[in-house]
VOGU-3710 file (C-alpha; in Angstrom, 3 decimals, decimal comma):
1> mlpfmiavqe> 268,687/37,701/-259,309  265,624/38,982/-257,523  262,660/37,828/-259,823  264,074/34,842/-260,771  264,136/34,026/-257,291  260,584/35,308/-256,866  259,183/33,080/-259,767  261,021/29,775/-259,271  260,535/29,765/-255,327  256,858/30,418/-256,147
11> acarigmvtg> 256,614/27,567/-258,560  258,025/24,916/-256,076  255,516/26,173/-253,641  252,460/26,012/-255,483  253,788/22,583/-256,700  254,050/21,798/-253,347  251,050/22,968/-252,121  248,530/21,769/-255,086  249,564/18,535/-255,083  250,548/18,087/-251,206
21> kgltgvikmh> 253,894/16,438/-252,447  257,194/17,628/-252,519  259,625/17,354/-255,782  260,375/14,082/-255,163  256,850/12,884/-255,155  255,714/14,628/-257,526  258,940/13,982/-260,162  258,156/9,936/-259,431  254,891/10,557/-260,340  255,383/12,067/-263,902
31> yskrilyssv> 259,067/11,147/-265,006  260,722/7,588/-265,203  263,003/5,688/-262,622  266,332/7,205/-263,800  265,145/11,046/-263,649  264,255/10,753/-260,419  267,319/8,854/-259,243  269,499/11,269/-261,452  267,854/14,511/-259,853  267,382/13,198/-256,160
41> glvviantin> 271,373/12,220/-256,267  272,559/15,612/-258,112  270,817/17,196/-255,262  272,516/14,863/-252,534  276,046/15,960/-253,810  275,070/19,095/-253,994  274,042/20,037/-250,941  277,162/17,525/-249,253  278,953/20,230/-250,800  276,956/23,232/-249,624
51> igadigamaa> 276,627/21,880/-246,174  281,060/21,024/-245,947  281,166/24,647/-247,231  278,775/26,488/-244,847  279,984/24,493/-241,998  283,547/25,711/-242,537  282,564/29,598/-243,180  280,842/29,480/-239,916  283,872/28,038/-238,217  286,033/30,723/-240,050
61> aaqliipvdi> 283,720/33,494/-238,775  283,632/32,286/-235,207  287,645/32,085/-235,264  287,148/35,790/-235,951  285,526/36,147/-231,655  286,618/32,682/-230,473  290,430/31,994/-230,362  289,815/28,099/-231,156  290,961/25,948/-233,734  289,186/25,828/-236,407
71> iilmlvftis> 288,753/21,901/-237,152  287,205/21,915/-233,575  284,722/24,695/-234,491  283,784/22,797/-237,216  283,244/19,830/-234,921  281,576/21,696/-232,791  278,906/22,916/-235,258  278,276/19,408/-236,919  277,617/17,934/-233,723  275,470/20,669/-232,297
81> ilvleiftsy> 273,509/20,457/-236,154  273,332/16,764/-235,398  271,683/16,700/-231,979  269,027/19,102/-233,035  267,999/17,598/-236,116  267,805/13,975/-234,424  266,690/14,819/-230,916  264,201/17,236/-231,899  260,705/17,975/-233,837  260,948/19,825/-236,895
91> qvyskflkwl> 258,658/22,540/-234,784  261,483/22,925/-232,609  264,345/23,004/-234,873  262,628/25,352/-237,154  262,607/28,084/-234,389  266,210/27,510/-233,905  267,150/27,612/-237,474  264,641/31,427/-237,329  266,754/32,657/-234,102  270,304/31,503/-236,010
101> alsllayplt> 268,999/33,665/-239,359  269,536/36,351/-237,398  273,459/36,251/-237,590  273,280/37,514/-240,962  272,656/40,499/-239,525  276,320/40,953/-239,387  276,617/42,121/-243,017  274,201/45,018/-242,894  275,775/45,880/-239,572  279,189/45,751/-241,168
111> vfiidqpwke> 278,078/47,520/-244,309  276,422/50,425/-242,143  279,227/51,303/-239,312  282,022/51,577/-242,405  282,471/54,638/-244,837  280,919/53,413/-247,941  281,231/55,319/-251,518  277,642/55,055/-251,594  276,633/57,073/-254,409  279,277/54,741/-256,714
121> ilkasviphf> 277,704/51,636/-254,908  274,085/52,442/-255,508  274,867/53,582/-259,235  276,670/49,763/-259,853  273,515/48,360/-258,026  270,916/49,876/-260,217  273,149/50,014/-263,790  274,345/46,199/-264,460  278,309/46,143/-265,611  278,786/43,132/-268,085
131> efsfnflfii> 282,366/41,986/-269,215  282,809/39,253/-271,439  285,344/37,348/-269,983  286,345/34,136/-267,647  286,902/35,664/-264,603  283,170/37,752/-264,679  281,063/34,934/-266,014  282,505/32,471/-263,358  281,766/34,943/-260,856  278,088/35,431/-262,097
141> tgvfgttitp> 277,383/31,626/-262,621  278,937/30,946/-258,577  276,367/33,893/-257,538  273,677/32,255/-259,197  274,414/28,984/-258,505  274,707/29,295/-254,943  271,383/31,185/-254,895  269,153/29,819/-257,057  269,981/26,004/-255,845  268,015/22,811/-255,911
151> ymffwqasqe> 268,361/22,154/-252,846  265,842/25,429/-252,425  263,638/24,047/-254,730  263,149/20,730/-253,139  263,034/22,698/-249,804  260,255/25,336/-250,946  258,155/22,163/-251,950  258,606/20,566/-248,866  257,897/22,915/-246,590  254,497/24,099/-247,903
161> veeenkkgli> 253,628/20,104/-247,495  254,885/20,394/-243,745  253,027/23,544/-243,238  249,811/21,995/-244,704  250,206/19,009/-242,337  250,587/21,368/-239,507  247,477/23,161/-240,035  245,427/20,214/-241,018  245,123/21,158/-244,645  245,716/17,886/-246,248
171> qdgkpqigwr> 242,381/15,441/-246,177  242,351/12,019/-248,120  245,940/12,997/-249,116  244,404/16,246/-251,636  245,553/19,666/-250,068  242,231/21,218/-249,042  243,313/24,936/-250,418  242,211/28,154/-251,861  243,232/31,307/-253,661  243,656/33,131/-250,130
181> hihamrkdnn> 246,232/30,277/-249,287  248,108/31,251/-252,681  247,794/34,668/-251,754  249,526/34,374/-248,720  252,427/31,785/-250,255  252,826/34,681/-252,668  253,483/37,622/-249,967  255,283/35,445/-247,737  257,851/34,182/-250,706  258,193/37,643/-252,196
191> igmiiseftt> 258,822/39,197/-248,501  261,304/36,318/-248,150  263,136/36,755/-251,367  263,422/40,439/-250,914  265,071/40,247/-247,594  267,675/37,267/-248,680  268,648/39,116/-251,522  269,488/42,530/-249,467  271,417/40,147/-247,449  273,258/38,775/-250,326
201> wciilvggtv> 273,880/42,249/-251,350  275,314/43,396/-248,153  277,703/40,013/-248,697  279,068/41,407/-251,622  279,015/45,060/-250,825  281,028/43,943/-247,394  283,489/41,950/-249,119  284,213/44,444/-251,848  284,763/47,270/-250,075  286,221/45,586/-246,819
211> lhsanitdin> 288,647/43,709/-248,414  289,554/45,023/-251,231  290,595/48,338/-249,483  292,405/46,142/-247,482  294,337/44,909/-250,574  292,779/41,255/-249,983  291,933/40,635/-253,630  292,870/36,980/-253,424  290,015/34,925/-251,350  291,247/31,200/-251,125
221> taadaakale> 289,527/30,043/-247,626  285,898/31,167/-245,943  288,887/32,523/-243,319  289,815/34,991/-245,964  286,344/35,885/-246,526  285,297/36,093/-242,946  288,047/39,148/-242,353  285,444/40,977/-244,022  283,321/41,255/-240,928  286,406/42,187/-239,036
231> plvqsfqild> 285,147/45,894/-238,741  282,227/44,735/-236,871  283,979/42,228/-234,419  286,215/45,352/-233,796  283,757/47,916/-232,738  282,837/45,059/-230,558  286,168/44,915/-229,031  286,064/48,742/-228,751  283,043/48,813/-226,884  284,441/46,041/-224,170
//
């Protein structure tokens, strides 16, 4: 996925940088209203489903530490997000998100505090394994679909426009950028995608080793998936 992510996200970033518009504005300029409304409508539906799944997963993970009903935790997360989005500026809110992103370190930490068959893992990580079966193709589609998402396309382009506005690079509606800005964006994008894919690798690895070794092979809820972090939670309990 890494080369796909780097290429697609850089393409979206370039569109935002050179036009000074998000993808919605660019689609509106060059395509019909039907395509515009269809694109935005699909993104709204996909985002709504993703947000619901993310909040449920956050609540399920938090429940491993806080013995509170999952519905209450979901409400707390939802209200907190809404308050931050409505009553804080983009600059302030983005800082909250950057610090909260550190929570993803839970997966790399879990990877390295448990015994792993590293020889087998590294071999499987480098040499692809293919199966022409429904389950295999279903999983691959799910992994690609939740990583290389329309949300990220729209966000990346809009993010570049936000940064240009912040730095005063847009004058008379046109971005005043050069190749140094493109190179800086490419470097930032490459580093971000590498870190993102490393985290994804850790999530897959933790889920595969922790859950499978505990004979948990049927994951139906976010709470089932969050149990992969139990070794990390137990390590904190031991320290206490």
